[in-house]
N, CA, C and O atoms as CSV, one atom per row, in Angstrom:
chain,resi,resn,atom,element,x,y,z
A,1,MET,N,N,140.505,102.484,10.581
A,1,MET,CA,C,142.013,102.128,9.833
A,1,MET,C,C,141.028,101.283,8.770
A,1,MET,O,O,139.945,100.699,8.806
A,2,SER,N,N,142.300,101.647,7.606
A,2,SER,CA,C,141.985,100.740,6.187
A,2,SER,C,C,142.462,99.453,6.130
A,2,SER,O,O,143.541,99.478,6.722
A,3,SER,N,N,142.245,98.384,5.750
A,3,SER,CA,C,142.157,97.630,5.598
A,3,SER,C,C,142.835,96.989,4.223
A,3,SER,O,O,142.229,97.308,3.200
A,4,ASN,N,N,144.069,96.081,4.023
A,4,ASN,CA,C,144.772,95.268,2.575
A,4,ASN,C,C,144.145,93.951,2.749
A,4,ASN,O,O,144.164,93.171,3.701
A,5,ILE,N,N,143.407,93.879,1.227
A,5,ILE,CA,C,142.812,92.214,0.771
A,5,ILE,C,C,143.455,91.856,-0.219
A,5,ILE,O,O,143.552,92.426,-1.306
A,6,TYR,N,N,143.956,90.811,0.162
A,6,TYR,CA,C,144.534,89.767,-1.338
A,6,TYR,C,C,143.548,89.279,-1.616
A,6,TYR,O,O,142.607,89.216,-0.826
A,7,VAL,N,N,143.515,88.750,-2.967
A,7,VAL,CA,C,142.442,88.523,-3.896
A,7,VAL,C,C,142.870,87.525,-5.144
A,7,VAL,O,O,142.981,87.765,-6.347
A,8,GLY,N,N,143.097,86.126,-4.271
A,8,GLY,CA,C,143.901,85.138,-5.740
A,8,GLY,C,C,142.951,84.743,-6.462
A,8,GLY,O,O,141.738,84.939,-6.383
A,9,ASN,N,N,144.019,83.766,-7.684
A,9,ASN,CA,C,142.824,83.037,-8.407
A,9,ASN,C,C,141.818,83.735,-8.957
A,9,ASN,O,O,140.681,83.289,-8.806
A,10,LEU,N,N,141.965,84.651,-9.514
A,10,LEU,CA,C,141.317,85.897,-10.885
A,10,LEU,C,C,141.286,85.010,-12.105
A,10,LEU,O,O,142.057,84.151,-12.534
A,11,SER,N,N,140.062,85.537,-12.545
A,11,SER,CA,C,139.976,85.239,-14.055
A,11,SER,C,C,141.016,86.474,-14.755
A,11,SER,O,O,141.391,87.514,-14.215
A,12,TYR,N,N,141.291,86.027,-15.972
A,12,TYR,CA,C,142.117,86.545,-17.074
A,12,TYR,C,C,141.224,87.946,-17.494
A,12,TYR,O,O,141.652,88.991,-17.985
A,13,ASP,N,N,139.685,87.540,-17.079
A,13,ASP,CA,C,138.456,88.872,-17.583
A,13,ASP,C,C,138.123,89.871,-16.678
A,13,ASP,O,O,137.504,90.893,-16.976
A,14,THR,N,N,138.740,89.430,-15.017
A,14,THR,CA,C,137.710,90.352,-14.324
A,14,THR,C,C,139.336,91.596,-14.557
A,14,THR,O,O,140.543,91.547,-14.798
A,15,THR,N,N,138.327,92.486,-14.298
A,15,THR,CA,C,138.924,93.955,-14.195
A,15,THR,C,C,138.826,94.470,-12.561
A,15,THR,O,O,138.509,93.834,-11.555
A,16,ASP,N,N,139.235,95.895,-12.738
A,16,ASP,CA,C,139.487,96.231,-10.890
A,16,ASP,C,C,138.077,97.027,-11.682
A,16,ASP,O,O,138.886,97.455,-12.504
A,17,ASP,N,N,137.021,97.479,-12.066
A,17,ASP,CA,C,135.927,97.532,-11.463
A,17,ASP,C,C,134.647,96.081,-10.973
A,17,ASP,O,O,133.493,96.003,-10.553
A,18,SER,N,N,135.352,95.498,-11.218
A,18,SER,CA,C,134.224,94.259,-11.325
A,18,SER,C,C,134.811,93.463,-9.882
A,18,SER,O,O,134.111,92.592,-9.364
A,19,LEU,N,N,136.031,93.809,-9.342
A,19,LEU,CA,C,136.824,93.496,-8.420
A,19,LEU,C,C,135.912,94.151,-7.480
A,19,LEU,O,O,135.070,93.696,-6.706
A,20,SER,N,N,136.309,95.360,-7.756
A,20,SER,CA,C,135.350,96.238,-7.081
A,20,SER,C,C,133.821,96.503,-6.291
A,20,SER,O,O,133.488,97.056,-5.242
A,21,ALA,N,N,133.062,95.759,-7.451
A,21,ALA,CA,C,131.577,95.714,-7.300
A,21,ALA,C,C,131.468,94.550,-6.317
A,21,ALA,O,O,130.560,94.464,-5.491
A,22,ALA,N,N,132.590,93.538,-6.481
A,22,ALA,CA,C,132.198,92.190,-6.064
A,22,ALA,C,C,132.571,92.663,-4.477
A,22,ALA,O,O,131.520,92.577,-3.843
A,23,PHE,N,N,133.484,93.052,-3.742
A,23,PHE,CA,C,133.365,93.885,-2.575
A,23,PHE,C,C,132.624,94.176,-1.856
A,23,PHE,O,O,132.139,93.737,-0.813
A,24,SER,N,N,132.449,95.711,-3.024
A,24,SER,CA,C,131.255,96.761,-2.526
A,24,SER,C,C,130.328,96.350,-1.487
A,24,SER,O,O,130.043,96.942,-0.447
A,25,GLN,N,N,129.987,95.462,-1.846
A,25,GLN,CA,C,128.494,94.522,-1.843
A,25,GLN,C,C,128.925,94.781,0.175
A,25,GLN,O,O,127.939,94.851,0.909
A,26,TYR,N,N,130.486,94.904,0.908
A,26,TYR,CA,C,130.148,94.407,2.334
A,26,TYR,C,C,130.648,95.803,3.035
A,26,TYR,O,O,130.764,95.839,4.260
A,27,GLY,N,N,130.963,97.038,2.167
A,27,GLY,CA,C,131.049,98.088,2.717
A,27,GLY,C,C,131.926,98.651,1.827
A,27,GLY,O,O,131.990,98.285,0.654
A,28,SER,N,N,132.955,99.958,2.543
A,28,SER,CA,C,133.096,100.668,1.191
A,28,SER,C,C,134.297,100.780,1.003
A,28,SER,O,O,135.071,100.781,1.960
A,29,VAL,N,N,134.752,100.907,-0.360
A,29,VAL,CA,C,136.066,99.996,-1.216
A,29,VAL,C,C,137.219,101.736,-1.636
A,29,VAL,O,O,136.823,102.753,-2.205
A,30,LEU,N,N,138.265,101.515,-1.223
A,30,LEU,CA,C,138.807,102.501,-1.373
A,30,LEU,C,C,139.524,102.853,-2.734
A,30,LEU,O,O,139.892,103.825,-3.394
A,31,SER,N,N,139.492,101.192,-2.758
A,31,SER,CA,C,140.665,101.181,-4.287
A,31,SER,C,C,140.595,99.303,-4.543
A,31,SER,O,O,140.322,98.455,-3.694
A,32,ALA,N,N,140.892,99.130,-5.786
A,32,ALA,CA,C,140.471,97.452,-5.588
A,32,ALA,C,C,141.654,97.422,-7.411
A,32,ALA,O,O,141.396,98.145,-8.374
A,33,ARG,N,N,142.644,96.571,-7.370
A,33,ARG,CA,C,144.057,97.072,-8.410
A,33,ARG,C,C,143.698,95.279,-8.689
A,33,ARG,O,O,143.297,94.365,-7.968
A,34,VAL,N,N,144.076,95.404,-10.066
A,34,VAL,CA,C,143.850,94.161,-10.655
A,34,VAL,C,C,145.791,93.951,-11.343
A,34,VAL,O,O,146.385,94.651,-12.163
A,35,ILE,N,N,146.222,92.855,-10.656
A,35,ILE,CA,C,147.943,93.260,-10.881
A,35,ILE,C,C,148.180,92.827,-12.426
A,35,ILE,O,O,148.567,91.665,-12.550
A,36,THR,N,N,148.092,93.214,-13.053
A,36,THR,CA,C,149.067,93.205,-14.514
A,36,THR,C,C,150.694,93.001,-15.558
A,36,THR,O,O,151.537,93.862,-15.810
A,37,ASP,N,N,150.661,91.765,-15.909
A,37,ASP,CA,C,152.067,91.351,-16.181
A,37,ASP,C,C,152.718,92.702,-17.148
A,37,ASP,O,O,152.156,92.946,-18.215
A,38,ARG,N,N,154.025,93.624,-16.674
A,38,ARG,CA,C,154.719,94.497,-17.507
A,38,ARG,C,C,154.953,94.366,-18.953
A,38,ARG,O,O,155.240,95.286,-19.720
A,39,MET,N,N,154.849,93.526,-19.149
A,39,MET,CA,C,154.671,93.102,-20.644
A,39,MET,C,C,153.726,93.445,-21.647
A,39,MET,O,O,153.513,94.389,-22.408
A,40,THR,N,N,153.185,92.220,-21.343
A,40,THR,CA,C,151.715,91.640,-21.599
A,40,THR,C,C,150.605,92.610,-21.522
A,40,THR,O,O,149.563,92.576,-22.178
A,41,GLY,N,N,150.971,93.507,-20.609
A,41,GLY,CA,C,149.098,93.775,-20.305
A,41,GLY,C,C,148.559,92.909,-19.495
A,41,GLY,O,O,147.623,93.204,-18.752
A,42,ARG,N,N,148.939,92.084,-19.537
A,42,ARG,CA,C,147.017,90.728,-19.131
A,42,ARG,C,C,147.541,91.006,-17.292
A,42,ARG,O,O,148.477,91.650,-16.819
A,43,SER,N,N,146.299,90.082,-16.557
A,43,SER,CA,C,146.181,89.759,-15.541
A,43,SER,C,C,146.946,89.136,-15.246
A,43,SER,O,O,147.212,88.248,-16.056
A,44,ARG,N,N,147.667,89.174,-14.119
A,44,ARG,CA,C,149.111,87.973,-13.754
A,44,ARG,C,C,148.013,87.318,-12.349
A,44,ARG,O,O,148.416,86.932,-11.252
A,45,GLY,N,N,146.956,87.353,-12.708
A,45,GLY,CA,C,145.492,86.232,-11.689
A,45,GLY,C,C,145.534,86.873,-9.779
A,45,GLY,O,O,145.009,86.426,-8.759
A,46,PHE,N,N,145.999,87.501,-9.916
A,46,PHE,CA,C,145.853,88.021,-8.438
A,46,PHE,C,C,145.119,90.123,-8.246
A,46,PHE,O,O,145.393,90.832,-9.214
A,47,GLY,N,N,144.515,90.638,-7.359
A,47,GLY,CA,C,144.714,91.216,-7.233
A,47,GLY,C,C,144.496,92.406,-5.774
A,47,GLY,O,O,144.623,91.664,-4.800
A,48,PHE,N,N,144.311,93.440,-5.397
A,48,PHE,CA,C,144.615,93.745,-3.761
A,48,PHE,C,C,143.092,95.411,-4.073
A,48,PHE,O,O,142.881,96.197,-4.997
A,49,VAL,N,N,142.451,95.162,-2.698
A,49,VAL,CA,C,141.160,95.609,-2.030
A,49,VAL,C,C,141.368,96.394,-1.020
A,49,VAL,O,O,141.365,95.923,0.117
A,50,GLU,N,N,141.571,97.640,-1.230
A,50,GLU,CA,C,141.819,98.314,0.251
A,50,GLU,C,C,140.344,98.984,0.640
A,50,GLU,O,O,139.810,99.964,0.122
A,51,MET,N,N,139.803,98.034,1.850
A,51,MET,CA,C,138.247,98.491,2.297
A,51,MET,C,C,138.989,99.884,3.615
A,51,MET,O,O,140.052,100.196,4.152
A,52,GLU,N,N,137.461,100.321,3.554
A,52,GLU,CA,C,137.630,101.553,4.127
A,52,GLU,C,C,137.993,101.066,5.836
A,52,GLU,O,O,138.910,101.376,6.596
A,53,ASP,N,N,136.621,100.038,6.004
A,53,ASP,CA,C,136.702,99.580,8.224
A,53,ASP,C,C,137.456,98.330,8.170
A,53,ASP,O,O,138.109,98.090,7.155
A,54,ASN,N,N,137.447,97.738,8.871
A,54,ASN,CA,C,138.647,96.550,9.288
A,54,ASN,C,C,137.442,95.462,9.491
A,54,ASN,O,O,137.396,94.364,8.935
A,55,GLY,N,N,136.481,95.990,10.396
A,55,GLY,CA,C,135.175,95.179,10.108
A,55,GLY,C,C,134.231,94.996,8.715
A,55,GLY,O,O,133.782,93.858,8.581
A,56,GLU,N,N,133.988,95.656,8.002
A,56,GLU,CA,C,134.155,95.572,7.006
A,56,GLU,C,C,134.777,94.564,5.741
A,56,GLU,O,O,134.061,93.847,5.042
A,57,ALA,N,N,136.456,94.694,5.600
A,57,ALA,CA,C,137.287,94.126,5.244
A,57,ALA,C,C,136.579,92.469,5.789
A,57,ALA,O,O,135.673,91.727,5.410
A,58,GLN,N,N,137.439,92.475,6.691
A,58,GLN,CA,C,136.644,90.971,7.889
A,58,GLN,C,C,135.560,90.127,7.618
A,58,GLN,O,O,135.417,88.906,7.680
A,59,ALA,N,N,134.644,91.294,7.225
A,59,ALA,CA,C,133.142,90.772,6.700
A,59,ALA,C,C,133.397,89.950,5.360
A,59,ALA,O,O,133.144,88.746,5.358
A,60,ALA,N,N,133.773,90.426,4.494
A,60,ALA,CA,C,133.986,90.132,3.217
A,60,ALA,C,C,135.140,89.576,2.334
A,60,ALA,O,O,135.379,89.538,1.127
A,61,ILE,N,N,135.829,89.107,3.627
A,61,ILE,CA,C,136.753,87.936,3.435
A,61,ILE,C,C,136.527,86.937,3.360
A,61,ILE,O,O,137.134,86.227,2.559
A,62,SER,N,N,135.249,86.304,4.417
A,62,SER,CA,C,135.343,85.886,4.857
A,62,SER,C,C,133.835,85.176,4.398
A,62,SER,O,O,133.475,84.036,4.691
A,63,ALA,N,N,132.917,86.385,3.437
A,63,ALA,CA,C,132.242,85.976,2.960
A,63,ALA,C,C,132.749,85.639,0.793
A,63,ALA,O,O,132.020,85.131,-0.058
A,64,LEU,N,N,133.515,85.926,0.704
A,64,LEU,CA,C,134.234,86.160,-0.749
A,64,LEU,C,C,134.985,84.894,-0.921
A,64,LEU,O,O,134.967,84.387,-2.043
A,65,ASN,N,N,135.789,84.181,0.242
A,65,ASN,CA,C,136.925,83.232,0.279
A,65,ASN,C,C,136.238,82.034,-0.354
A,65,ASN,O,O,135.277,81.547,0.241
A,66,GLY,N,N,136.519,81.676,-1.149
A,66,GLY,CA,C,136.071,80.042,-1.857
A,66,GLY,C,C,134.766,80.709,-2.842
A,66,GLY,O,O,134.453,79.827,-3.642
A,67,SER,N,N,134.121,81.646,-3.001
A,67,SER,CA,C,133.239,82.376,-4.223
A,67,SER,C,C,133.964,82.497,-4.954
A,67,SER,O,O,135.185,82.657,-4.958
A,68,SER,N,N,132.667,82.371,-6.172
A,68,SER,CA,C,132.934,82.088,-7.162
A,68,SER,C,C,132.851,83.855,-8.286
A,68,SER,O,O,131.835,84.482,-8.584
A,69,LEU,N,N,133.980,84.108,-8.564
A,69,LEU,CA,C,133.681,85.243,-9.478
A,69,LEU,C,C,134.163,85.012,-10.665
A,69,LEU,O,O,135.140,84.295,-10.888
A,70,ASP,N,N,133.476,85.633,-11.533
A,70,ASP,CA,C,134.248,85.392,-13.404
A,70,ASP,C,C,134.192,83.861,-13.712
A,70,ASP,O,O,134.670,83.613,-14.819
A,71,GLY,N,N,133.752,82.804,-13.055
A,71,GLY,CA,C,133.963,82.075,-13.318
A,71,GLY,C,C,135.008,80.551,-12.396
A,71,GLY,O,O,134.963,79.341,-12.622
A,72,ARG,N,N,135.751,81.261,-11.478
A,72,ARG,CA,C,137.090,80.989,-10.570
A,72,ARG,C,C,136.655,81.031,-8.990
A,72,ARG,O,O,135.991,81.885,-8.402
A,73,ASP,N,N,137.152,80.025,-8.580
A,73,ASP,CA,C,136.866,80.266,-6.784
A,73,ASP,C,C,138.153,81.425,-6.438
A,73,ASP,O,O,139.366,81.326,-6.622
A,74,LEU,N,N,137.515,82.289,-5.993
A,74,LEU,CA,C,138.424,83.223,-5.180
A,74,LEU,C,C,139.390,82.516,-4.085
A,74,LEU,O,O,139.063,81.457,-3.548
A,75,LYS,N,N,140.772,83.280,-3.758
A,75,LYS,CA,C,141.388,82.753,-2.334
A,75,LYS,C,C,141.228,84.424,-2.051
A,75,LYS,O,O,141.414,85.305,-2.890
A,76,VAL,N,N,140.924,84.567,-0.967
A,76,VAL,CA,C,140.431,86.020,-0.342
A,76,VAL,C,C,141.277,86.242,1.434
A,76,VAL,O,O,140.557,86.195,2.431
A,77,ASN,N,N,142.435,86.415,1.537
A,77,ASN,CA,C,143.068,86.397,2.696
A,77,ASN,C,C,143.481,88.211,3.040
A,77,ASN,O,O,143.003,89.209,2.500
A,78,GLU,N,N,144.272,88.135,3.862
A,78,GLU,CA,C,144.010,89.708,4.251
A,78,GLU,C,C,145.892,90.161,3.890
A,78,GLU,O,O,146.871,89.495,4.228
A,79,ALA,N,N,145.887,90.768,3.536
A,79,ALA,CA,C,147.403,90.820,2.926
A,79,ALA,C,C,148.874,91.356,3.902
A,79,ALA,O,O,148.947,92.099,4.880
A,80,LYS,N,N,150.102,90.484,3.006
A,80,LYS,CA,C,150.899,90.813,4.196
A,80,LYS,C,C,151.477,91.652,3.893
A,80,LYS,O,O,151.504,91.688,2.663
A,81,PRO,N,N,152.292,92.837,4.551
A,81,PRO,CA,C,152.712,93.998,4.122
A,81,PRO,C,C,153.989,93.398,3.165
A,81,PRO,O,O,154.625,92.346,3.217
A,82,ARG,N,N,154.059,94.728,2.154
A,82,ARG,CA,C,154.959,94.208,1.382
A,82,ARG,C,C,156.607,94.723,1.512
A,82,ARG,O,O,157.136,95.834,1.497
A,83,GLU,N,N,157.138,93.289,1.651
A,83,GLU,CA,C,158.926,93.280,2.550
A,83,GLU,C,C,159.116,94.462,1.372
A,83,GLU,O,O,158.325,94.848,0.512
A,84,ALA,N,N,160.716,94.947,1.735
A,84,ALA,CA,C,161.693,95.525,1.223
A,84,ALA,C,C,162.579,94.557,0.577
A,84,ALA,O,O,162.714,93.433,1.060
A,85,ARG,N,N,163.496,95.105,-1.015
A,85,ARG,CA,C,163.391,94.294,-1.426
A,85,ARG,C,C,165.102,94.644,-1.766
A,85,ARG,O,O,165.068,94.356,-2.963
A,86,PRO,N,N,165.695,94.817,-1.665
A,86,PRO,CA,C,167.279,94.768,-3.025
A,86,PRO,C,C,167.304,95.645,-3.758
A,86,PRO,O,O,166.406,95.362,-4.551
A,87,PRO,N,N,167.875,96.875,-4.164
A,87,PRO,CA,C,167.525,97.004,-5.596
A,87,PRO,C,C,168.200,96.184,-6.666
A,87,PRO,O,O,169.256,95.568,-6.525
A,88,ARG,N,N,167.468,96.253,-7.740
A,88,ARG,CA,C,167.585,95.523,-8.769
A,88,ARG,C,C,169.066,96.031,-9.636
A,88,ARG,O,O,169.351,97.099,-10.178
A,89,ARG,N,N,169.658,95.025,-9.516
A,89,ARG,CA,C,171.333,95.609,-11.224
A,89,ARG,C,C,171.101,95.152,-12.047
A,89,ARG,O,O,170.693,94.011,-12.262
A,90,TRP,N,N,171.367,96.146,-12.809
A,90,TRP,CA,C,171.102,96.039,-14.165
A,90,TRP,C,C,172.131,95.749,-14.671
A,90,TRP,O,O,172.195,95.586,-15.889
């Protein structure tokens, strides 16, 4: 079963590839995504990594939480399920 991981306090220089590389040391990464602002395309400072195995994900969380990536100390934990939001009205 796959596990979804939240990664916060990312540098604006961090890319999907560098995020994936950091987590791939601990197991198989299914996807790594740095969240960007829709208007500017600039990183919003957080992202998500999906790992194939829950045990590998826990090892990555333990090892990378508080570690440095691109000059920033990461905040890494298990992602919470996305809450349903009411549709926006324009």
